[in-house]
C-alpha positions as a Markdown table, in Angstrom:
| # | Residue | x | y | z |
|---|---|---|---|---|
| 1 | Unk | 31.0 | 34.6 | -38.6 |
| 2 | Unk | 29.9 | 31.2 | -36.9 |
| 3 | Unk | 31.5 | 28.1 | -37.0 |
| 4 | Unk | 33.9 | 27.4 | -40.2 |
| 5 | Unk | 34.4 | 23.9 | -41.5 |
| 6 | Unk | 36.7 | 22.9 | -44.4 |
| 7 | Unk | 37.5 | 20.1 | -46.4 |
| 8 | Unk | 40.8 | 18.7 | -46.5 |
| 9 | Unk | 43.1 | 15.7 | -46.6 |
| 10 | Unk | 44.6 | 14.0 | -43.6 |
| 11 | Unk | 46.9 | 11.0 | -43.4 |
| 12 | Unk | 50.1 | 9.8 | -42.0 |
| 13 | Unk | 51.7 | 10.7 | -45.0 |
| 14 | Unk | 50.8 | 11.6 | -48.6 |
| 15 | Unk | 50.0 | 8.3 | -49.7 |
| 16 | Unk | 46.9 | 7.0 | -48.2 |
| 17 | Unk | 45.5 | 10.7 | -46.9 |
| 18 | Unk | 41.7 | 10.5 | -46.9 |
| 19 | Unk | 39.2 | 13.7 | -47.2 |
| 20 | Unk | 38.0 | 14.9 | -43.9 |
| 21 | Unk | 35.9 | 17.9 | -42.6 |
| 22 | Unk | 37.8 | 19.8 | -40.1 |
| 23 | Unk | 36.1 | 22.4 | -37.8 |
| 24 | Unk | 38.5 | 25.4 | -37.7 |
| 25 | Unk | 39.7 | 26.1 | -34.3 |
| 26 | Unk | 42.0 | 29.1 | -34.6 |
| 27 | Unk | 42.1 | 29.6 | -30.9 |
| 28 | Unk | 43.9 | 26.0 | -30.9 |
| 29 | Unk | 47.4 | 25.5 | -31.1 |
| 30 | Unk | 47.3 | 21.7 | -32.4 |
| 31 | Unk | 45.2 | 20.6 | -35.0 |
| 32 | Unk | 43.1 | 17.7 | -33.0 |
| 33 | Unk | 42.6 | 14.2 | -34.9 |
| 34 | Unk | 39.9 | 12.3 | -33.1 |
| 35 | Unk | 41.6 | 8.7 | -31.7 |
| 36 | Unk | 39.2 | 6.6 | -34.0 |
| 37 | Unk | 40.5 | 8.4 | -37.2 |
| 38 | Unk | 44.1 | 8.4 | -36.5 |
| 39 | Unk | 43.9 | 4.6 | -35.6 |
| 40 | Unk | 42.1 | 4.5 | -38.9 |
| 41 | Unk | 44.8 | 6.5 | -40.8 |
| 42 | Unk | 47.6 | 4.7 | -39.1 |
| 43 | Unk | 48.7 | 8.3 | -37.3 |
| 44 | Unk | 50.6 | 7.2 | -34.1 |
| 45 | Unk | 51.7 | 9.4 | -31.4 |
| 46 | Unk | 55.1 | 9.8 | -30.9 |
| 47 | Unk | 54.8 | 12.0 | -27.9 |
| 48 | Unk | 52.6 | 13.1 | -25.2 |
| 49 | Unk | 51.8 | 16.7 | -24.3 |
| 50 | Unk | 49.1 | 18.3 | -21.3 |
| 51 | Unk | 46.7 | 20.5 | -23.3 |
| 52 | Unk | 44.4 | 23.0 | -21.5 |
| 53 | Unk | 40.9 | 22.9 | -23.5 |
| 54 | Unk | 38.7 | 25.8 | -23.9 |
| 55 | Unk | 36.8 | 24.7 | -20.7 |
| 56 | Unk | 40.0 | 25.2 | -18.7 |
| 57 | Unk | 40.5 | 21.4 | -17.9 |
| 58 | Unk | 43.8 | 19.9 | -18.8 |
| 59 | Unk | 44.4 | 16.7 | -20.6 |
| 60 | Unk | 47.2 | 14.7 | -21.9 |
| 61 | Unk | 47.1 | 13.7 | -25.3 |
| 62 | Unk | 49.5 | 11.7 | -27.7 |
| 63 | Unk | 51.6 | 14.3 | -30.3 |
| 64 | Unk | 52.9 | 13.6 | -33.7 |
| 65 | Unk | 53.0 | 15.1 | -37.2 |
| 66 | Unk | 50.3 | 14.2 | -40.1 |
| 67 | Unk | 50.1 | 14.9 | -43.5 |
| 68 | Unk | 47.8 | 17.8 | -44.2 |
| 69 | Unk | 46.4 | 19.3 | -47.3 |
| 70 | Unk | 44.1 | 22.4 | -47.7 |
| 71 | Unk | 43.5 | 24.2 | -50.7 |
| 72 | Unk | 46.4 | 24.2 | -53.0 |
| 73 | Unk | 49.0 | 23.8 | -50.0 |
| 74 | Unk | 50.1 | 20.7 | -47.8 |
| 75 | Unk | 52.8 | 19.6 | -45.4 |
| 76 | Unk | 53.7 | 17.6 | -42.6 |
| 77 | Unk | 52.0 | 19.5 | -39.2 |
| 78 | Unk | 51.9 | 19.0 | -35.9 |
| 79 | Unk | 48.5 | 17.0 | -34.6 |
| 80 | Unk | 47.4 | 16.1 | -31.2 |
| 81 | Unk | 45.3 | 12.9 | -31.0 |
| 82 | Unk | 42.7 | 12.5 | -28.4 |
| 83 | Unk | 39.1 | 12.0 | -28.0 |
| 84 | Unk | 36.8 | 14.5 | -29.7 |
| 85 | Unk | 33.7 | 14.6 | -31.8 |
| 86 | Unk | 35.3 | 15.9 | -35.1 |
| 87 | Unk | 38.8 | 16.9 | -36.1 |
| 88 | Unk | 39.9 | 20.4 | -35.3 |
| 89 | Unk | 42.1 | 22.8 | -37.4 |
| 90 | Unk | 44.3 | 24.6 | -35.4 |
| 91 | Unk | 46.5 | 27.6 | -35.5 |
| 92 | Unk | 49.9 | 25.7 | -36.4 |
| 93 | Unk | 48.4 | 24.2 | -39.8 |
| 94 | Unk | 46.8 | 27.6 | -40.7 |
| 95 | Unk | 50.0 | 29.4 | -39.9 |
| 96 | Unk | 52.5 | 26.7 | -41.5 |
| 97 | Unk | 50.4 | 26.6 | -44.9 |
| 98 | Unk | 50.1 | 30.3 | -44.8 |
| 99 | Unk | 46.2 | 30.3 | -44.5 |
| 100 | Unk | 43.6 | 32.4 | -42.6 |
| 101 | Unk | 40.1 | 32.2 | -42.1 |
| 102 | Unk | 38.3 | 35.3 | -44.0 |
| 103 | Unk | 35.7 | 36.6 | -40.9 |
| 104 | Unk | 33.4 | 38.1 | -43.7 |
| 105 | Unk | 33.0 | 35.1 | -45.7 |
| 106 | Unk | 33.9 | 32.2 | -43.4 |
| 107 | Unk | 36.4 | 30.8 | -46.0 |
| 108 | Unk | 40.0 | 30.0 | -46.0 |
| 109 | Unk | 42.2 | 32.1 | -48.0 |
| 110 | Unk | 46.2 | 32.6 | -48.4 |
| 111 | Unk | 47.6 | 35.1 | -45.7 |
| 112 | Unk | 51.4 | 34.7 | -47.5 |
| 113 | Unk | 52.9 | 33.6 | -50.5 |
| 114 | Unk | 53.5 | 29.7 | -50.0 |
| 115 | Unk | 56.4 | 28.0 | -48.2 |
| 116 | Unk | 55.8 | 25.8 | -44.9 |
| 117 | Unk | 56.5 | 28.6 | -42.2 |
| 118 | Unk | 59.0 | 27.6 | -39.1 |
| 119 | Unk | 58.6 | 30.0 | -35.9 |
| 120 | Unk | 61.7 | 32.0 | -35.2 |
| 121 | Unk | 63.5 | 31.8 | -31.9 |
| 122 | Unk | 64.0 | 35.6 | -32.4 |
| 123 | Unk | 62.3 | 38.1 | -29.8 |
| 124 | Unk | 60.1 | 39.3 | -32.5 |
| 125 | Unk | 58.7 | 35.8 | -32.9 |
| 126 | Unk | 58.4 | 36.4 | -37.1 |
| 127 | Unk | 57.7 | 33.6 | -39.2 |
| 128 | Unk | 60.7 | 32.4 | -41.5 |
| 129 | Unk | 59.7 | 30.9 | -45.2 |
| 130 | Unk | 62.3 | 28.5 | -45.5 |
| 131 | Unk | 62.1 | 28.7 | -49.3 |
| 132 | Unk | 65.4 | 27.6 | -49.9 |
| 133 | Unk | 65.3 | 24.4 | -47.8 |
| 134 | Unk | 62.1 | 23.5 | -50.1 |
| 135 | Unk | 60.0 | 21.8 | -47.2 |
| 136 | Unk | 57.4 | 20.5 | -49.8 |
| 137 | Unk | 55.8 | 16.9 | -49.2 |
| 138 | Unk | 56.8 | 14.7 | -51.9 |
């Protein structure tokens, strides 16, 4: 399949979000926002997490939520802010928005009906669609 890049919107909130190109990294938990891009968009960390990189190194990164829109779906999703050559789209954004990469085409597609997903605390680790709570970003 090779590298998959997708266009989307990223911002501190919906208003003021900018179009960015993400490199899809379904093996990453967080969506990674490069530090310079986060500063420009006003995305500020509210906490810190230790992340393990693909090469095995551990690094500390700022964490927060940011507005992400991909295709026809959007929401406030967890991101990590750190030095990176480009924005990386992680699994939480894909799962949260109900999207997946089609390995045959290398394109994003819907994986389920829309509604931001929340991880359940059940042993099955099932996803819950909080349709009744209507978590859409205004």
